[in-house]
C-alpha positions as CSV (number, residue, x, y, z in Angstrom):
1,K,0.0,0.0,0.0
2,E,2.8,2.4,0.9
3,L,4.6,1.7,-2.3
4,K,1.5,2.3,-4.4
5,E,0.8,5.6,-2.5
6,W,4.4,6.6,-3.3
7,A,3.9,5.8,-6.9
8,K,0.7,7.7,-7.1
9,A,2.3,10.8,-5.6
10,K,5.4,10.4,-7.9
11,V,3.3,10.3,-11.0
12,S,1.0,13.2,-10.0
13,G,1.6,16.1,-12.3
14,K,4.1,14.2,-14.4
15,R,1.8,11.6,-16.0
16,W,1.9,13.2,-19.4
17,N,5.7,13.5,-19.3
18,I,6.2,9.8,-19.2
19,L,3.0,8.5,-20.9
20,P,4.2,9.0,-24.5
21,A,7.3,6.8,-23.9
22,L,5.3,4.1,-22.1
23,L,2.6,4.0,-24.9
24,I,5.2,3.7,-27.6
25,G,6.8,0.9,-25.6
26,A,3.5,-0.8,-25.3
27,I,2.7,-0.5,-29.0
28,I,6.1,-1.9,-30.0
29,T,5.5,-4.8,-27.6
30,N,2.2,-5.6,-29.1
31,L,3.6,-5.4,-32.6
32,S,6.2,-8.1,-31.6
33,I,3.4,-10.6,-31.7
34,Y,1.7,-11.0,-35.0
35,T,-1.2,-13.2,-36.0
36,G,-2.1,-13.9,-39.6
37,K,-3.4,-16.5,-42.0
38,N,-1.0,-18.9,-43.6
39,D,-1.3,-20.5,-47.0
40,S,-3.6,-23.2,-45.6
41,G,-6.0,-20.6,-44.4
42,F,-5.3,-21.2,-40.7
43,Y,-4.3,-18.4,-38.3
44,T,-0.7,-18.6,-37.1
45,T,1.0,-16.5,-34.4
46,Y,4.5,-15.2,-35.0
47,S,6.3,-14.0,-31.9
48,F,9.3,-11.6,-32.0
49,G,10.0,-11.9,-28.3
50,W,13.5,-10.5,-28.7
51,L,11.9,-7.2,-29.9
52,F,9.8,-7.1,-26.7
53,F,12.9,-7.6,-24.5
54,F,14.8,-4.8,-26.2
55,V,11.9,-2.5,-25.5
56,E,11.6,-3.8,-21.9
57,V,15.2,-2.9,-21.3
58,G,14.8,0.6,-22.7
59,V,11.5,1.3,-20.8
60,T,13.2,0.1,-17.6
61,Y,16.1,2.4,-18.2
62,F,13.7,5.3,-18.8
63,M,11.6,4.5,-15.7
64,V,14.6,4.1,-13.4
65,K,15.7,7.5,-14.3
66,F,12.2,8.8,-13.6
67,I,11.9,7.3,-10.1
68,T,15.4,8.3,-9.1
69,D,14.9,11.9,-10.3
70,K,17.5,11.8,-13.0
71,D,17.1,13.5,-16.4
72,Y,15.0,11.2,-18.5
73,Q,14.3,11.6,-22.2
74,F,11.9,9.9,-24.7
75,N,14.7,8.3,-26.6
76,D,15.9,6.4,-23.5
77,I,13.3,3.7,-24.3
78,F,15.5,2.7,-27.2
79,Y,18.5,2.0,-24.9
80,F,19.3,-1.7,-24.8
81,G,22.6,-1.9,-22.9
82,K,24.8,-0.8,-25.7
83,D,25.4,-4.4,-26.7
84,F,23.0,-5.7,-29.3
85,V,24.4,-9.3,-29.3
86,K,24.4,-9.7,-25.5
87,T,20.9,-8.3,-25.2
88,L,19.7,-10.7,-27.9
89,V,21.4,-13.7,-26.3
90,V,19.9,-12.9,-22.9
91,S,16.5,-12.7,-24.5
92,I,16.9,-16.0,-26.2
93,L,18.3,-17.8,-23.1
94,Q,15.6,-16.3,-20.9
95,T,12.9,-17.6,-23.2
96,I,14.4,-21.1,-23.5
97,F,14.9,-21.5,-19.7
98,V,11.3,-20.4,-18.9
99,F,10.0,-22.7,-21.7
100,L,12.0,-25.7,-20.4
101,W,10.8,-25.2,-16.8
102,A,7.2,-24.8,-18.1
103,L,7.5,-28.2,-19.8
104,L,7.8,-29.7,-16.3
105,L,4.7,-28.0,-15.0
106,I,3.1,-24.5,-15.4
107,I,4.0,-23.4,-11.9
108,P,7.8,-24.0,-12.2
109,G,7.7,-22.0,-15.5
110,I,5.9,-19.1,-13.8
111,I,8.4,-19.2,-10.9
112,K,11.3,-19.1,-13.3
113,A,9.7,-16.2,-15.2
114,L,9.3,-14.3,-11.9
115,S,12.9,-15.0,-11.1
116,Y,13.9,-13.1,-14.2
117,A,11.9,-10.0,-13.3
118,L,15.1,-8.1,-12.7
119,V,16.9,-9.0,-15.9
120,A,15.9,-5.9,-17.8
121,M,17.0,-3.7,-14.9
122,I,20.3,-5.4,-14.6
123,M,20.8,-5.0,-18.3
124,S,20.1,-1.3,-18.1
125,D,22.6,-0.8,-15.2
126,E,26.2,0.2,-16.3
127,K,27.8,-1.5,-13.3
128,Y,26.7,-4.9,-14.6
129,K,27.9,-4.4,-18.2
130,D,30.7,-6.9,-17.8
131,L,28.4,-9.8,-16.8
132,S,27.9,-12.6,-19.3
133,P,24.3,-13.4,-20.4
134,T,24.1,-16.4,-18.0
135,E,25.5,-14.4,-15.2
136,I,22.9,-11.8,-15.7
137,L,20.1,-14.4,-15.5
138,K,21.7,-15.9,-12.3
139,K,22.0,-12.5,-10.8
140,S,18.3,-11.8,-11.3
141,E,17.4,-15.1,-9.7
142,E,19.6,-14.4,-6.8
143,M,18.1,-10.9,-6.3
144,M,14.5,-12.0,-6.6
145,R,14.8,-14.9,-4.2
146,G,12.3,-14.2,-1.4
147,H,10.6,-11.4,-3.3
148,R,8.7,-13.3,-6.1
149,W,5.4,-13.6,-4.2
150,D,5.4,-9.9,-3.2
151,Y,5.9,-9.0,-6.8
152,V,3.0,-11.2,-7.9
153,V,0.8,-9.5,-5.2
154,L,1.8,-6.1,-6.4
155,V,1.0,-6.9,-10.1
156,L,-2.3,-8.5,-9.2
157,S,-3.4,-5.5,-7.1
158,F,-3.9,-3.6,-10.4
159,I,-6.3,-6.1,-11.9
160,G,-9.3,-4.2,-10.6
161,W,-8.2,-1.0,-12.3
162,H,-7.8,-2.8,-15.6
163,I,-11.2,-4.3,-15.3
164,L,-12.7,-0.9,-14.6
165,A,-10.8,0.5,-17.6
166,C,-12.9,-1.8,-19.8
167,F,-16.0,0.2,-18.9
168,T,-14.3,3.4,-20.0
169,L,-13.3,2.1,-23.5
170,F,-9.8,1.7,-22.0
171,I,-9.4,5.5,-21.6
172,L,-8.6,4.9,-18.0
173,E,-5.5,3.0,-19.0
174,L,-3.9,6.4,-19.7
175,W,-4.0,6.9,-15.9
176,I,-3.3,3.3,-14.9
177,I,-0.2,2.6,-17.1
178,P,2.1,5.3,-15.7
179,Y,0.9,4.5,-12.1
180,Q,1.5,0.8,-12.4
181,Q,4.8,1.1,-14.3
182,T,6.1,3.5,-11.6
183,A,5.0,1.2,-8.8
184,T,6.5,-2.0,-10.3
185,T,9.7,-0.2,-11.3
186,K,10.1,1.2,-7.7
187,F,9.5,-2.3,-6.3
188,L,12.1,-3.9,-8.4
189,Y,14.6,-1.1,-8.0
190,D,14.3,-1.4,-4.2
191,V,14.8,-5.1,-4.3
192,K,17.9,-4.7,-6.4
193,T,19.3,-1.8,-4.3
194,N,18.7,-3.6,-1.0
195,F,20.4,-6.7,-2.3
196,E,23.4,-4.6,-3.4
197,Q,23.7,-2.9,0.0
198,A,23.4,-6.2,1.8
199,N,26.2,-7.7,-0.3
200,K,28.8,-4.9,-0.4
């Protein structure tokens, strides 16, 4: 509750400063998944998950600047860690590992996905630029240990708002998106910062 109150106060008066970047990020993310008819007349879904991950790193970089009162700019959402190949490899490995765990059971796959919640933030942090792709994934798992359920609770706490947005032709999403993105970024940033301070 305190975190969400903080996020609401942080966004107040600045919503329209960050909304354009978040909307463009959301649009690119949706474009990364394309559904169309194949030659047989059946619908096929094509996923460009790597594109989604690049945007996720950029939006995270942008939002961390916002919550820490640093100078943020719209083009920050196109930041991907200055290493295209590494970012691509991290995206591919993350997808493979989550998929393999999901083959065991759905729950292990979800847990693995939650364990990687900090990957984008680590990728956007200069001090971790020398980590290899596998080290980045392991670092996120280590940082998120003990915080996965709290993160789930935070994300689920916004479901009511999204349901309500359906009755406003999704216009309410213009208010929800900056609010939720600020709250989730702050949560993950605090998890990462607390871990770093505890392991100096």
